FIMINU-248831 format. One record per residue: residue in three letters; chain; x, y, z of N, C-alpha, C in turn; residue number from 0. Coordinates in nm, 3 decimals, padded with zeros to 5 digits. Example, Ala and Ser with C-alpha at 12.3 -4.5 7.8 and 13.67 -1.06 7.14 Angstrom:
<atoms>
{'ala', 'A', {01.319, -00.569, 00.780}, {01.230, -00.450, 00.780}, {01.320, -00.330, 00.780}, 0}
{'ser', 'A', {01.285, -00.225, 00.708}, {01.367, -00.106, 00.714}, {01.290, 00.003, 00.787}, 1}
</atoms>
This chain:
<atoms>
{'met', 'A', {12.907, 09.780, 04.724}, {12.978, 09.754, 04.682}, {13.096, 09.870, 04.708}, 0}
{'ile', 'A', {13.002, 09.970, 04.758}, {13.152, 10.106, 04.839}, {13.067, 10.060, 04.992}, 1}
{'asp', 'A', {13.186, 10.069, 05.081}, {13.147, 10.082, 05.224}, {13.256, 10.159, 05.286}, 2}
{'leu', 'A', {13.163, 10.302, 05.303}, {13.262, 10.438, 05.371}, {13.246, 10.376, 05.547}, 3}
{'asp', 'A', {13.354, 10.405, 05.601}, {13.326, 10.383, 05.742}, {13.376, 10.473, 05.810}, 4}
{'asp', 'A', {13.353, 10.562, 05.865}, {13.362, 10.708, 05.963}, {13.511, 10.735, 05.892}, 5}
{'ile', 'A', {13.471, 10.826, 05.758}, {13.565, 10.895, 05.659}, {13.564, 11.058, 05.686}, 6}
{'val', 'A', {13.734, 11.033, 05.759}, {13.742, 11.143, 05.766}, {13.857, 11.205, 05.681}, 7}
{'arg', 'A', {13.879, 11.356, 05.650}, {13.943, 11.409, 05.509}, {13.992, 11.545, 05.586}, 8}
{'val', 'A', {14.086, 11.566, 05.625}, {14.163, 11.706, 05.660}, {14.268, 11.736, 05.568}, 9}
{'tyr', 'A', {14.239, 11.843, 05.503}, {14.342, 11.919, 05.453}, {14.476, 12.000, 05.508}, 10}
{'asn', 'A', {14.598, 11.994, 05.506}, {14.693, 12.085, 05.594}, {14.672, 12.236, 05.511}, 11}
{'ser', 'A', {14.674, 12.351, 05.521}, {14.684, 12.452, 05.498}, {14.787, 12.553, 05.554}, 12}
{'ser', 'A', {14.819, 12.667, 05.518}, {14.889, 12.785, 05.604}, {14.851, 12.789, 05.686}, 13}
{'met', 'A', {14.725, 12.854, 05.632}, {14.606, 12.930, 05.741}, {14.591, 12.829, 05.835}, 14}
{'gln', 'A', {14.530, 12.730, 05.801}, {14.492, 12.601, 05.937}, {14.421, 12.505, 05.865}, 15}
{'pro', 'A', {14.402, 12.414, 05.918}, {14.325, 12.285, 05.878}, {14.200, 12.275, 05.819}, 16}
{'val', 'A', {14.175, 12.226, 05.727}, {14.029, 12.238, 05.634}, {13.981, 12.074, 05.655}, 17}
{'his', 'A', {13.876, 12.100, 05.735}, {13.822, 11.989, 05.729}, {13.681, 11.938, 05.640}, 18}
{'ala', 'A', {13.776, 11.879, 05.509}, {13.653, 11.877, 05.399}, {13.544, 11.739, 05.446}, 19}
{'leu', 'A', {13.593, 11.665, 05.571}, {13.459, 11.543, 05.542}, {13.489, 11.493, 05.669}, 20}
{'arg', 'A', {13.386, 11.481, 05.767}, {13.414, 11.459, 05.881}, {13.307, 11.336, 05.991}, 21}
{'gly', 'A', {13.356, 11.193, 05.931}, {13.285, 11.128, 05.980}, {13.166, 11.082, 05.878}, 22}
{'val', 'A', {13.214, 11.077, 05.786}, {13.120, 10.976, 05.679}, {13.108, 10.855, 05.660}, 23}
{'thr', 'A', {12.963, 10.784, 05.675}, {12.970, 10.660, 05.684}, {12.824, 10.604, 05.590}, 24}
{'leu', 'A', {12.911, 10.591, 05.524}, {12.733, 10.542, 05.408}, {12.792, 10.411, 05.313}, 25}
{'lys', 'A', {12.701, 10.348, 05.272}, {12.711, 10.231, 05.193}, {12.644, 10.204, 05.076}, 26}
{'ile', 'A', {12.677, 10.208, 04.940}, {12.600, 10.244, 04.845}, {12.628, 10.052, 04.765}, 27}
{'tyr', 'A', {12.540, 10.017, 04.711}, {12.497, 09.860, 04.681}, {12.495, 09.839, 04.510}, 28}
{'glu', 'A', {12.550, 09.733, 04.542}, {12.573, 09.737, 04.375}, {12.455, 09.745, 04.249}, 29}
{'gly', 'A', {12.445, 09.769, 04.172}, {12.338, 09.869, 04.052}, {12.224, 09.963, 04.135}, 30}
{'glu', 'A', {12.304, 10.016, 04.207}, {12.238, 10.143, 04.288}, {12.240, 10.292, 04.208}, 31}
{'tyr', 'A', {12.202, 10.380, 04.209}, {12.189, 10.508, 04.130}, {12.164, 10.617, 04.237}, 32}
{'val', 'A', {12.281, 10.669, 04.288}, {12.244, 10.738, 04.351}, {12.322, 10.931, 04.339}, 33}
{'ala', 'A', {12.252, 10.981, 04.345}, {12.312, 11.128, 04.359}, {12.351, 11.193, 04.507}, 34}
{'ile', 'A', {12.489, 11.273, 04.501}, {12.553, 11.327, 04.597}, {12.536, 11.461, 04.562}, 35}
{'met', 'A', {12.437, 11.561, 04.659}, {12.420, 11.650, 04.667}, {12.495, 11.760, 04.753}, 36}
{'gly', 'A', {12.476, 11.878, 04.743}, {12.558, 11.979, 04.870}, {12.606, 12.108, 04.790}, 37}
{'ala', 'A', {12.560, 12.200, 04.870}, {12.656, 12.363, 04.803}, {12.788, 12.323, 04.803}, 38}
{'ser', 'A', {12.880, 12.404, 04.719}, {13.029, 12.430, 04.748}, {13.064, 12.459, 04.895}, 39}
{'gly', 'A', {13.226, 12.344, 04.882}, {13.273, 12.350, 05.036}, {13.171, 12.246, 05.108}, 40}
{'ser', 'A', {13.025, 12.177, 05.042}, {12.990, 12.050, 05.093}, {13.078, 11.942, 05.166}, 41}
{'gly', 'A', {13.201, 11.918, 05.099}, {13.296, 11.774, 05.049}, {13.235, 11.646, 04.983}, 42}
{'lys', 'A', {13.064, 11.747, 04.859}, {13.103, 11.675, 04.784}, {13.224, 11.589, 04.685}, 43}
{'ser', 'A', {13.306, 11.697, 04.685}, {13.374, 11.661, 04.598}, {13.475, 11.593, 04.635}, 44}
{'thr', 'A', {13.529, 11.614, 04.747}, {13.639, 11.521, 04.870}, {13.569, 11.420, 04.870}, 45}
{'leu', 'A', {13.505, 11.335, 04.839}, {13.380, 11.247, 04.881}, {13.383, 11.164, 04.765}, 46}
{'met', 'A', {13.356, 11.229, 04.673}, {13.411, 11.162, 04.545}, {13.517, 11.133, 04.485}, 47}
{'asn', 'A', {13.617, 11.235, 04.501}, {13.726, 11.168, 04.544}, {13.800, 11.045, 04.601}, 48}
{'ile', 'A', {13.757, 11.041, 04.666}, {13.763, 10.945, 04.808}, {13.723, 10.816, 04.723}, 49}
{'ile', 'A', {13.607, 10.814, 04.688}, {13.514, 10.721, 04.638}, {13.554, 10.643, 04.514}, 50}
{'gly', 'A', {13.596, 10.740, 04.439}, {13.709, 10.732, 04.291}, {13.835, 10.663, 04.320}, 51}
{'cys', 'A', {13.872, 10.677, 04.424}, {14.057, 10.648, 04.449}, {14.127, 10.726, 04.457}, 52}
{'leu', 'A', {14.098, 10.863, 04.394}, {14.187, 10.985, 04.327}, {14.209, 11.022, 04.489}, 53}
{'asp', 'A', {14.167, 11.026, 04.568}, {14.265, 11.106, 04.713}, {14.201, 10.962, 04.802}, 54}
{'arg', 'A', {14.303, 10.983, 04.938}, {14.253, 10.866, 05.051}, {14.251, 10.972, 05.175}, 55}
{'pro', 'A', {14.155, 10.846, 05.262}, {14.091, 10.986, 05.362}, {14.192, 10.970, 05.511}, 56}
{'ser', 'A', {14.146, 11.095, 05.587}, {14.300, 11.086, 05.644}, {14.311, 10.970, 05.791}, 57}
{'ser', 'A', {14.138, 10.975, 05.799}, {14.127, 10.767, 05.887}, {13.988, 10.748, 05.845}, 58}
{'gly', 'A', {13.964, 10.660, 05.923}, {13.851, 10.562, 05.852}, {13.911, 10.505, 05.745}, 59}
{'his', 'A', {13.807, 10.391, 05.712}, {13.838, 10.265, 05.615}, {13.715, 10.304, 05.520}, 60}
{'tyr', 'A', {13.786, 10.289, 05.404}, {13.705, 10.232, 05.266}, {13.745, 10.068, 05.192}, 61}
{'thr', 'A', {13.592, 10.038, 05.173}, {13.577, 09.898, 05.095}, {13.526, 09.921, 04.978}, 62}
{'ile', 'A', {13.574, 09.899, 04.874}, {13.525, 09.865, 04.765}, {13.540, 09.721, 04.697}, 63}
{'asp', 'A', {13.393, 09.676, 04.705}, {13.411, 09.556, 04.620}, {13.465, 09.427, 04.696}, 64}
{'gly', 'A', {13.455, 09.470, 04.833}, {13.541, 09.370, 04.926}, {13.682, 09.396, 04.946}, 65}
{'gln', 'A', {13.738, 09.512, 04.894}, {13.872, 09.518, 04.889}, {13.938, 09.635, 04.962}, 66}
{'arg', 'A', {14.018, 09.638, 05.079}, {14.027, 09.749, 05.161}, {14.107, 09.877, 05.055}, 67}
{'val', 'A', {14.108, 09.981, 05.029}, {14.180, 10.045, 05.004}, {14.213, 10.189, 05.042}, 68}
{'asp', 'A', {14.173, 10.194, 05.162}, {14.235, 10.303, 05.223}, {14.382, 10.317, 05.265}, 69}
{'ser', 'A', {14.422, 10.190, 05.316}, {14.591, 10.189, 05.259}, {14.688, 10.132, 05.164}, 70}
{'leu', 'A', {14.620, 10.160, 05.015}, {14.676, 10.094, 04.922}, {14.768, 10.221, 04.858}, 71}
{'asp', 'A', {14.897, 10.168, 04.806}, {14.957, 10.221, 04.738}, {14.933, 10.271, 04.611}, 72}
{'glu', 'A', {14.993, 10.393, 04.546}, {14.955, 10.467, 04.488}, {14.966, 10.392, 04.346}, 73}
{'asp', 'A', {15.072, 10.282, 04.327}, {15.012, 10.180, 04.217}, {14.915, 10.112, 04.219}, 74}
{'glu', 'A', {14.849, 10.042, 04.354}, {14.774, 09.951, 04.392}, {14.628, 10.017, 04.319}, 75}
{'leu', 'A', {14.647, 10.153, 04.390}, {14.490, 10.215, 04.364}, {14.461, 10.292, 04.228}, 76}
{'ala', 'A', {14.569, 10.296, 04.129}, {14.577, 10.316, 03.996}, {14.516, 10.169, 03.937}, 77}
{'arg', 'A', {14.490, 10.071, 03.968}, {14.483, 09.940, 03.910}, {14.322, 09.952, 03.923}, 78}
{'val', 'A', {14.335, 09.984, 04.046}, {14.119, 09.982, 04.121}, {14.087, 10.060, 04.013}, 79}
{'arg', 'A', {14.097, 10.177, 04.045}, {14.053, 10.299, 03.995}, {14.031, 10.199, 03.809}, 80}
{'asn', 'A', {14.123, 10.168, 03.730}, {14.168, 10.142, 03.596}, {14.074, 10.033, 03.578}, 81}
{'arg', 'A', {14.034, 09.933, 03.675}, {13.970, 09.804, 03.636}, {13.815, 09.839, 03.690}, 82}
{'lys', 'A', {13.822, 09.893, 03.817}, {13.681, 09.893, 03.858}, {13.561, 10.051, 03.869}, 83}
{'ile', 'A', {13.671, 10.145, 03.799}, {13.585, 10.249, 03.811}, {13.615, 10.329, 03.677}, 84}
{'gly', 'A', {13.469, 10.367, 03.644}, {13.501, 10.498, 03.500}, {13.475, 10.614, 03.605}, 85}
{'phe', 'A', {13.503, 10.701, 03.523}, {13.492, 10.880, 03.559}, {13.440, 10.967, 03.447}, 86}
{'val', 'A', {13.305, 11.001, 03.468}, {13.281, 11.113, 03.329}, {13.307, 11.285, 03.452}, 87}
{'phe', 'A', {13.354, 11.346, 03.395}, {13.374, 11.487, 03.458}, {13.287, 11.598, 03.367}, 88}
{'gln', 'A', {13.281, 11.685, 03.458}, {13.234, 11.849, 03.388}, {13.269, 11.885, 03.254}, 89}
{'gln', 'A', {13.408, 11.881, 03.276}, {13.526, 11.914, 03.149}, {13.525, 11.769, 03.079}, 90}
{'phe', 'A', {13.508, 11.779, 02.973}, {13.551, 11.614, 02.907}, {13.654, 11.573, 02.910}, 91}
{'asn', 'A', {13.798, 11.633, 02.920}, {13.932, 11.574, 02.939}, {13.935, 11.506, 02.824}, 92}
{'leu', 'A', {13.894, 11.575, 02.667}, {13.979, 11.450, 02.570}, {14.088, 11.506, 02.514}, 93}
{'leu', 'A', {14.160, 11.396, 02.493}, {14.277, 11.499, 02.400}, {14.254, 11.518, 02.254}, 94}
{'pro', 'A', {14.328, 11.629, 02.214}, {14.268, 11.740, 02.124}, {14.276, 11.674, 01.982}, 95}
{'arg', 'A', {14.421, 11.580, 01.976}, {14.472, 11.523, 01.843}, {14.422, 11.376, 01.835}, 96}
{'met', 'A', {14.338, 11.336, 01.922}, {14.291, 11.161, 01.933}, {14.151, 11.205, 01.854}, 97}
{'thr', 'A', {14.105, 11.072, 01.777}, {13.972, 11.069, 01.729}, {13.925, 10.987, 01.854}, 98}
{'ala', 'A', {13.775, 11.015, 01.819}, {13.702, 10.960, 01.922}, {13.740, 10.823, 01.931}, 99}
{'val', 'A', {13.714, 10.720, 01.895}, {13.798, 10.611, 01.875}, {13.905, 10.618, 01.985}, 100}
{'glu', 'A', {14.009, 10.674, 01.917}, {14.127, 10.671, 01.992}, {14.139, 10.733, 02.141}, 101}
{'asn', 'A', {14.061, 10.846, 02.162}, {14.031, 10.855, 02.315}, {13.973, 10.755, 02.375}, 102}
{'val', 'A', {13.865, 10.725, 02.339}, {13.782, 10.615, 02.411}, {13.896, 10.504, 02.471}, 103}
{'gly', 'A', {13.991, 10.468, 02.349}, {14.057, 10.344, 02.401}, {14.158, 10.371, 02.460}, 104}
{'ile', 'A', {14.205, 10.485, 02.532}, {14.276, 10.508, 02.642}, {14.307, 10.420, 02.762}, 105}
{'pro', 'A', {14.188, 10.414, 02.851}, {14.194, 10.281, 02.952}, {14.261, 10.134, 02.906}, 106}
{'leu', 'A', {14.181, 10.121, 02.805}, {14.265, 09.957, 02.757}, {14.378, 10.016, 02.689}, 107}
{'leu', 'A', {14.420, 10.108, 02.664}, {14.580, 10.093, 02.646}, {14.656, 10.068, 02.775}, 108}
{'tyr', 'A', {14.635, 10.181, 02.862}, {14.665, 10.152, 03.024}, {14.673, 10.020, 03.072}, 109}
{'ala', 'A', {14.548, 09.945, 03.035}, {14.530, 09.809, 03.036}, {14.573, 09.736, 03.009}, 110}
{'gly', 'A', {14.672, 09.722, 02.926}, {14.773, 09.661, 02.797}, {14.696, 09.556, 02.709}, 111}
{'val', 'A', {14.562, 09.561, 02.688}, {14.497, 09.571, 02.566}, {14.554, 09.588, 02.429}, 112}
{'ser', 'A', {14.542, 09.491, 02.333}, {14.602, 09.545, 02.195}, {14.563, 09.636, 02.127}, 113}
{'his', 'A', {14.639, 09.687, 01.972}, {14.547, 09.806, 01.955}, {14.394, 09.747, 01.856}, 114}
{'pro', 'A', {14.425, 09.625, 01.788}, {14.287, 09.613, 01.700}, {14.185, 09.543, 01.818}, 115}
{'glu', 'A', {14.194, 09.523, 01.957}, {14.100, 09.480, 02.038}, {14.066, 09.619, 02.144}, 116}
{'arg', 'A', {14.138, 09.718, 02.118}, {14.102, 09.861, 02.152}, {13.971, 09.919, 02.082}, 117}
{'lys', 'A', {14.107, 09.932, 01.915}, {13.929, 09.989, 01.823}, {13.836, 09.918, 01.841}, 118}
{'thr', 'A', {13.806, 09.778, 01.786}, {13.694, 09.733, 01.842}, {13.592, 09.731, 01.939}, 119}
{'ala', 'A', {13.653, 09.771, 02.095}, {13.572, 09.754, 02.196}, {13.535, 09.934, 02.213}, 120}
{'ala', 'A', {13.653, 10.036, 02.129}, {13.602, 10.169, 02.138}, {13.521, 10.218, 02.035}, 121}
{'glu', 'A', {13.456, 10.117, 01.951}, {13.407, 10.149, 01.830}, {13.271, 10.086, 01.902}, 122}
{'gln', 'A', {13.243, 10.011, 01.916}, {13.125, 09.920, 02.014}, {13.109, 10.016, 02.093}, 123}
{'val', 'A', {13.119, 10.045, 02.206}, {13.086, 10.161, 02.290}, {13.069, 10.287, 02.218}, 124}
{'leu', 'A', {13.147, 10.338, 02.158}, {13.083, 10.427, 02.110}, {12.940, 10.457, 02.006}, 125}
{'arg', 'A', {12.937, 10.312, 01.984}, {12.781, 10.306, 01.877}, {12.684, 10.332, 01.976}, 126}
{'leu', 'A', {12.754, 10.240, 02.136}, {12.641, 10.203, 02.204}, {12.579, 10.379, 02.286}, 127}
{'val', 'A', {12.658, 10.480, 02.256}, {12.640, 10.572, 02.304}, {12.559, 10.684, 02.205}, 128}
{'gly', 'A', {12.523, 10.634, 02.052}, {12.515, 10.716, 01.945}, {12.600, 10.770, 01.913}, 129}
{'leu', 'A', {12.710, 10.713, 01.889}, {12.803, 10.804, 01.770}, {12.903, 10.710, 01.672}, 130}
{'gly', 'A', {12.792, 10.630, 01.656}, {12.829, 10.525, 01.559}, {12.895, 10.579, 01.422}, 131}
{'asp', 'A', {12.869, 10.698, 01.383}, {12.892, 10.796, 01.294}, {12.984, 10.869, 01.307}, 132}
{'arg', 'A', {13.043, 10.913, 01.401}, {13.131, 11.002, 01.485}, {13.274, 10.913, 01.481}, 133}
{'leu', 'A', {13.311, 10.797, 01.465}, {13.438, 10.763, 01.493}, {13.532, 10.822, 01.518}, 134}
{'asp', 'A', {13.562, 10.897, 01.362}, {13.658, 10.933, 01.367}, {13.675, 11.052, 01.325}, 135}
{'his', 'A', {13.594, 11.134, 01.434}, {13.621, 11.292, 01.449}, {13.653, 11.273, 01.596}, 136}
{'arg', 'A', {13.761, 11.440, 01.567}, {13.860, 11.446, 01.681}, {13.765, 11.565, 01.784}, 137}
{'pro', 'A', {13.760, 11.589, 01.858}, {13.689, 11.685, 01.999}, {13.644, 11.843, 01.928}, 138}
{'asn', 'A', {13.730, 11.854, 01.821}, {13.669, 12.012, 01.773}, {13.583, 11.958, 01.700}, 139}
{'gln', 'A', {13.579, 11.878, 01.650}, {13.484, 11.846, 01.517}, {13.317, 11.781, 01.610}, 140}
{'leu', 'A', {13.299, 11.836, 01.723}, {13.194, 11.732, 01.809}, {13.177, 11.893, 01.867}, 141}
{'ser', 'A', {13.021, 11.824, 01.904}, {12.956, 11.918, 01.952}, {12.986, 11.907, 02.138}, 142}
{'gly', 'A', {12.921, 11.929, 02.225}, {12.928, 11.947, 02.393}, {12.882, 11.844, 02.428}, 143}
{'gly', 'A', {12.748, 11.789, 02.368}, {12.689, 11.678, 02.400}, {12.744, 11.546, 02.364}, 144}
{'gln', 'A', {12.834, 11.557, 02.224}, {12.887, 11.448, 02.174}, {13.044, 11.416, 02.263}, 145}
{'gln', 'A', {13.062, 11.552, 02.215}, {13.157, 11.521, 02.361}, {13.164, 11.441, 02.496}, 146}
{'gln', 'A', {13.089, 11.466, 02.526}, {13.053, 11.436, 02.652}, {13.005, 11.317, 02.634}, 147}
{'arg', 'A', {12.918, 11.262, 02.540}, {12.932, 11.118, 02.524}, {13.074, 11.003, 02.469}, 148}
{'val', 'A', {13.095, 11.111, 02.396}, {13.217, 11.005, 02.394}, {13.368, 10.999, 02.561}, 149}
{'ala', 'A', {13.351, 11.074, 02.632}, {13.383, 11.058, 02.762}, {13.319, 10.964, 02.783}, 150}
{'ile', 'A', {13.211, 10.954, 02.805}, {13.110, 10.828, 02.897}, {13.137, 10.741, 02.789}, 151}
{'ala', 'A', {13.168, 10.662, 02.666}, {13.234, 10.613, 02.652}, {13.344, 10.566, 02.714}, 152}
{'arg', 'A', {13.430, 10.632, 02.701}, {13.549, 10.597, 02.789}, {13.510, 10.567, 02.847}, 153}
{'ala', 'A', {13.460, 10.636, 02.974}, {13.463, 10.599, 03.105}, {13.382, 10.423, 03.147}, 154}
{'ile', 'A', {13.312, 10.379, 03.022}, {13.276, 10.245, 03.018}, {13.373, 10.159, 02.955}, 155}
{'val', 'A', {13.424, 10.201, 02.869}, {13.469, 10.116, 02.783}, {13.560, 09.955, 02.826}, 156}
{'asn', 'A', {13.595, 10.006, 03.016}, {13.655, 09.889, 03.062}, {13.565, 09.797, 03.141}, 157}
{'lys', 'A', {13.453, 09.837, 03.116}, {13.342, 09.750, 03.185}, {13.366, 09.753, 03.317}, 158}
{'pro', 'A', {13.359, 09.878, 03.382}, {13.355, 09.930, 03.566}, {13.266, 09.878, 03.623}, 159}
{'gln', 'A', {13.296, 09.837, 03.733}, {13.190, 09.811, 03.794}, {13.085, 09.928, 03.910}, 160}
{'ile', 'A', {13.160, 10.024, 03.865}, {13.101, 10.192, 03.910}, {13.143, 10.265, 03.800}, 161}
{'leu', 'A', {13.015, 10.330, 03.793}, {13.064, 10.465, 03.676}, {13.041, 10.617, 03.758}, 162}
{'leu', 'A', {13.139, 10.704, 03.790}, {13.118, 10.859, 03.892}, {13.095, 10.925, 03.788}, 163}
{'ala', 'A', {13.034, 11.020, 03.836}, {13.033, 11.146, 03.720}, {12.981, 11.249, 03.788}, 164}
{'asp', 'A', {13.056, 11.343, 03.760}, {13.116, 11.458, 03.879}, {13.068, 11.602, 03.776}, 165}
{'glu', 'A', {12.937, 11.676, 03.809}, {12.848, 11.749, 03.789}, {12.873, 11.715, 03.575}, 166}
{'pro', 'A', {12.817, 11.584, 03.582}, {12.796, 11.582, 03.393}, {12.750, 11.631, 03.323}, 167}
{'thr', 'A', {12.647, 11.718, 03.357}, {12.610, 11.803, 03.246}, {12.642, 11.968, 03.293}, 168}
{'gly', 'A', {12.680, 12.015, 03.353}, {12.751, 12.147, 03.464}, {12.770, 12.210, 03.277}, 169}
{'ala', 'A', {12.865, 12.205, 03.174}, {12.881, 12.252, 03.089}, {12.815, 12.240, 02.978}, 170}
{'leu', 'A', {12.685, 12.183, 02.941}, {12.571, 12.150, 02.868}, {12.499, 12.259, 02.877}, 171}
{'asp', 'A', {12.431, 12.250, 02.771}, {12.310, 12.348, 02.764}, {12.164, 12.233, 02.785}, 172}
{'ser', 'A', {12.081, 12.293, 02.859}, {11.944, 12.211, 02.911}, {11.924, 12.097, 02.827}, 173}
{'gln', 'A', {11.891, 12.086, 02.688}, {11.841, 11.999, 02.601}, {11.962, 11.876, 02.598}, 174}
{'thr', 'A', {12.065, 11.952, 02.560}, {12.145, 11.848, 02.595}, {12.209, 11.782, 02.743}, 175}
{'ala', 'A', {12.184, 11.844, 02.833}, {12.208, 11.776, 02.955}, {12.088, 11.683, 02.946}, 176}
{'ala', 'A', {11.997, 11.711, 02.962}, {11.889, 11.586, 02.941}, {11.909, 11.491, 02.855}, 177}
{'glu', 'A', {11.942, 11.476, 02.752}, {12.027, 11.400, 02.663}, {12.082, 11.321, 02.744}, 178}
{'ile', 'A', {12.184, 11.347, 02.796}, {12.295, 11.296, 02.912}, {12.261, 11.211, 02.958}, 179}
{'met', 'A', {12.154, 11.254, 03.026}, {12.077, 11.203, 03.157}, {12.033, 11.070, 03.100}, 180}
{'thr', 'A', {11.997, 11.086, 03.018}, {11.907, 10.984, 02.985}, {11.966, 10.858, 02.914}, 181}
{'leu', 'A', {12.101, 10.870, 02.891}, {12.212, 10.809, 02.846}, {12.271, 10.749, 02.999}, 182}
{'leu', 'A', {12.298, 10.812, 03.086}, {12.299, 10.757, 03.242}, {12.192, 10.702, 03.268}, 183}
{'asp', 'A', {12.075, 10.747, 03.289}, {11.958, 10.620, 03.290}, {11.933, 10.514, 03.219}, 184}
{'glu', 'A', {11.997, 10.515, 03.124}, {11.981, 10.385, 03.067}, {12.107, 10.289, 03.071}, 185}
{'leu', 'A', {12.236, 10.304, 03.134}, {12.358, 10.255, 03.130}, {12.297, 10.232, 03.315}, 186}
{'his', 'A', {12.234, 10.259, 03.377}, {12.191, 10.222, 03.511}, {12.086, 10.128, 03.468}, 187}
{'thr', 'A', {12.017, 10.113, 03.378}, {11.923, 10.056, 03.380}, {11.981, 09.863, 03.309}, 188}
{'asn', 'A', {12.110, 09.915, 03.266}, {12.136, 09.775, 03.208}, {12.230, 09.744, 03.305}, 189}
{'gly', 'A', {12.235, 09.762, 03.468}, {12.297, 09.720, 03.591}, {12.425, 09.769, 03.569}, 190}
{'met', 'A', {12.463, 09.902, 03.543}, {12.571, 09.991, 03.640}, {12.543, 10.069, 03.686}, 191}
{'thr', 'A', {12.651, 10.044, 03.854}, {12.659, 10.136, 03.978}, {12.667, 10.265, 03.932}, 192}
{'val', 'A', {12.568, 10.344, 03.923}, {12.608, 10.482, 03.907}, {12.589, 10.598, 04.023}, 193}
{'val', 'A', {12.726, 10.673, 04.055}, {12.711, 10.755, 04.197}, {12.732, 10.907, 04.081}, 194}
{'leu', 'A', {12.655, 11.012, 04.112}, {12.650, 11.153, 04.039}, {12.693, 11.244, 04.152}, 195}
{'val', 'A', {12.759, 11.316, 04.133}, {12.737, 11.415, 04.194}, {12.707, 11.559, 04.141}, 196}
{'thr', 'A', {12.565, 11.602, 04.213}, {12.566, 11.720, 04.166}, {12.530, 11.811, 04.212}, 197}
{'his', 'A', {12.469, 11.972, 04.223}, {12.431, 12.052, 04.295}, {12.263, 12.085, 04.247}, 198}
{'glu', 'A', {12.234, 12.038, 04.135}, {12.117, 12.081, 04.071}, {12.060, 11.968, 04.047}, 199}
{'ala', 'A', {11.886, 11.998, 04.144}, {11.803, 11.908, 04.223}, {11.717, 11.830, 04.104}, 200}
{'asp', 'A', {11.749, 11.895, 03.951}, {11.681, 11.829, 03.878}, {11.744, 11.701, 03.804}, 201}
{'ile', 'A', {11.862, 11.718, 03.884}, {11.938, 11.622, 03.786}, {11.971, 11.520, 03.898}, 202}
{'ala', 'A', {11.972, 11.574, 04.022}, {11.981, 11.455, 04.142}, {11.837, 11.347, 04.104}, 203}
{'ser', 'A', {11.754, 11.424, 04.046}, {11.618, 11.312, 04.017}, {11.574, 11.207, 03.970}, 204}
{'his', 'A', {11.681, 11.210, 03.882}, {11.707, 11.071, 03.783}, {11.750, 10.967, 03.917}, 205}
{'ala', 'A', {11.855, 11.011, 03.952}, {11.893, 10.875, 04.072}, {11.749, 10.811, 04.175}, 206}
{'arg', 'A', {11.771, 10.704, 04.272}, {11.679, 10.610, 04.318}, {11.732, 10.656, 04.460}, 207}
{'arg', 'A', {11.857, 10.757, 04.459}, {11.857, 10.754, 04.664}, {11.984, 10.874, 04.603}, 208}
{'val', 'A', {11.914, 11.040, 04.728}, {11.993, 11.126, 04.755}, {12.085, 11.161, 04.808}, 209}
{'ile', 'A', {12.207, 11.138, 04.880}, {12.288, 11.184, 04.953}, {12.308, 11.309, 04.971}, 210}
{'arg', 'A', {12.281, 11.409, 05.094}, {12.330, 11.564, 05.066}, {12.358, 11.558, 05.213}, 211}
{'leu', 'A', {12.534, 11.641, 05.136}, {12.591, 11.646, 05.237}, {12.603, 11.838, 05.273}, 212}
{'lys', 'A', {12.688, 11.870, 05.384}, {12.690, 11.985, 05.431}, {12.772, 11.978, 05.587}, 213}
{'asp', 'A', {12.865, 12.032, 05.538}, {13.028, 12.064, 05.611}, {13.049, 11.954, 05.680}, 214}
{'gly', 'A', {13.086, 11.885, 05.553}, {13.164, 11.784, 05.586}, {13.050, 11.611, 05.618}, 215}
{'his', 'A', {12.926, 11.657, 05.688}, {12.818, 11.529, 05.747}, {12.757, 11.518, 05.657}, 216}
{'val', 'A', {12.751, 11.394, 05.623}, {12.598, 11.378, 05.575}, {12.467, 11.411, 05.696}, 217}
{'ile', 'A', {12.371, 11.470, 05.577}, {12.269, 11.512, 05.692}, {12.098, 11.484, 05.610}, 218}
{'ser', 'A', {12.136, 11.425, 05.515}, {11.998, 11.340, 05.433}, {12.030, 11.202, 05.370}, 219}
{'asp', 'A', {11.978, 11.110, 05.372}, {11.991, 10.977, 05.248}, {11.837, 10.953, 05.225}, 220}
{'thr', 'A', {11.789, 10.962, 05.130}, {11.662, 10.959, 05.120}, {11.615, 10.880, 04.964}, 221}
{'ser', 'A', {11.562, 10.748, 04.985}, {11.546, 10.690, 04.850}, {11.396, 10.696, 04.800}, 222}
{'ser', 'A', {11.417, 10.701, 04.638}, {11.310, 10.661, 04.568}, {11.284, 10.531, 04.475}, 223}
{'pro', 'A', {11.236, 10.472, 04.439}, {11.229, 10.353, 04.384}, {11.223, 10.344, 04.246}, 224}
{'ser', 'A', {11.118, 10.413, 04.185}, {11.137, 10.471, 04.102}, {11.215, 10.565, 04.038}, 225}
{'gly', 'A', {11.289, 10.658, 04.113}, {11.380, 10.774, 04.062}, {11.289, 10.887, 04.066}, 226}
{'arg', 'A', {11.343, 10.955, 03.994}, {11.295, 11.090, 04.009}, {11.206, 11.142, 04.118}, 227}
{'ala', 'A', {11.286, 11.155, 04.235}, {11.223, 11.179, 04.343}, {11.221, 11.335, 04.408}, 228}
{'gly', 'A', {11.325, 11.441, 04.346}, {11.281, 11.561, 04.350}, {11.359, 11.623, 04.453}, 229}
</atoms>
């Protein structure tokens, strides 16, 4: 599903070049549940942005679902993102004046889906994430955990092949975080490829595979068939 070959990412600053990734090579297969860990500055967010087609490597090759994407233009990258990838971020990034249904329907709007179909699909995924009784609530009428559930529903409404979650529990209390991780576990159990970026070991332990980065290098890559690897 994801094939990264010798990925280098260098940012040019006014002082000196910043080497965020230094030759990362890895494969993530369909249906995997992977956590990417590392301290601040390790390169994990840069790696997530490249996997998510939000950034492009300085050198190296990136193939997603058999398609080379490292050389695509911005419009082509946007189409890949909208069709293949769902994003969940630490900050929920919901539009405050829109209801839950309207927020979830945004990716379908970009995909050219009609309003009735958007509404039906958004309601279905909101029920899937346990918010069937909050369809017409706006973000300020929802708790943090409920807002993140809306964000997850928005991420999966297009039925993407890959769900990328960047510190998805970072803004939540421990109990709510556990509920969100249970939801991500269920999505993986139902067949979705999940890639999780976190610096928290207890969150990473939900994954079946943990990749650790340091100074732009992969320093370990371990698997546990049952998850909760620690």
